[in-house]
ZAMARGU-4260 file (C-alpha; in steps of 0.2 Angstrom, whole numbers, plus 5000, padded with zeros to 4 digits):
<rodrens>
0) 5058/5087/5176 | 5060/5095/5160 | 5056/5087/5143 | 5069/5088/5130 | 5065/5086/5112
5) 5076/5076/5100 | 5075/5083/5083 | 5079/5076/5066 | 5095/5084/5059 | 5090/5081/5041
10) 5074/5077/5030 | 5071/5059/5025 | 5063/5043/5031 | 5065/5039/5050 | 5068/5021/5055
15) 5068/5015/5073 | 5078/4999/5070 | 5094/4995/5060 | 5085/4982/5049 | 5068/4975/5047
20) 5071/4959/5057 | 5080/4969/5072 | 5073/4976/5088 | 5070/4995/5090 | 5086/5005/5095
25) 5075/5011/5110 | 5058/5007/5116 | 5046/5020/5123 | 5049/5022/5142 | 5068/5017/5141
30) 5082/5027/5148 | 5094/5035/5136 | 5112/5041/5137 | 5120/5055/5127 | 5128/5044/5114
35) 5114/5031/5112 | 5108/5029/5094 | 5089/5031/5094 | 5086/5028/5075 | 5091/5031/5057
40) 5086/5044/5044 | 5088/5037/5026 | 5091/5050/5012 | 5094/5043/4995 | 5099/5026/5001
45) 5111/5033/5013 | 5108/5030/5032 | 5112/5043/5045 | 5112/5038/5064 | 5102/5049/5075
50) 5110/5050/5093 | 5100/5055/5108 | 5111/5069/5112 | 5105/5070/5129 | 5104/5058/5144
55) 5087/5056/5152 | 5073/5044/5157 | 5058/5038/5148 | 5060/5042/5130 | 5043/5044/5121
60) 5044/5043/5102 | 5032/5055/5092 | 5037/5047/5075 | 5033/5030/5070 | 5045/5018/5061
65) 5046/5021/5042 | 5038/5039/5043 | 5044/5053/5032 | 5051/5067/5042 | 5058/5085/5040
70) 5074/5093/5046 | 5070/5100/5064 | 5055/5089/5066 | 5053/5082/5084 | 5057/5063/5084
75) 5056/5060/5103 | 5055/5068/5120 | 5066/5063/5135 | 5063/5068/5153 | 5079/5075/5160
</rodrens>
């Protein structure tokens, strides 16, 4: 199986859940579908959804919740 990287489309702060009291969009080890939202990137109080963009198994996040990220930085890997 190949590992496919999911990268941040923009710089900002990455969030793994829609609000502080909500569960993560996806947990490590879960399967993902192409249209699944895996997180949010916040830029200047505006939140942008990050879709998986790929279907696969066993997502592994490389970025923690609330971490700053750069455009093109790898957020997670998926086995496809």
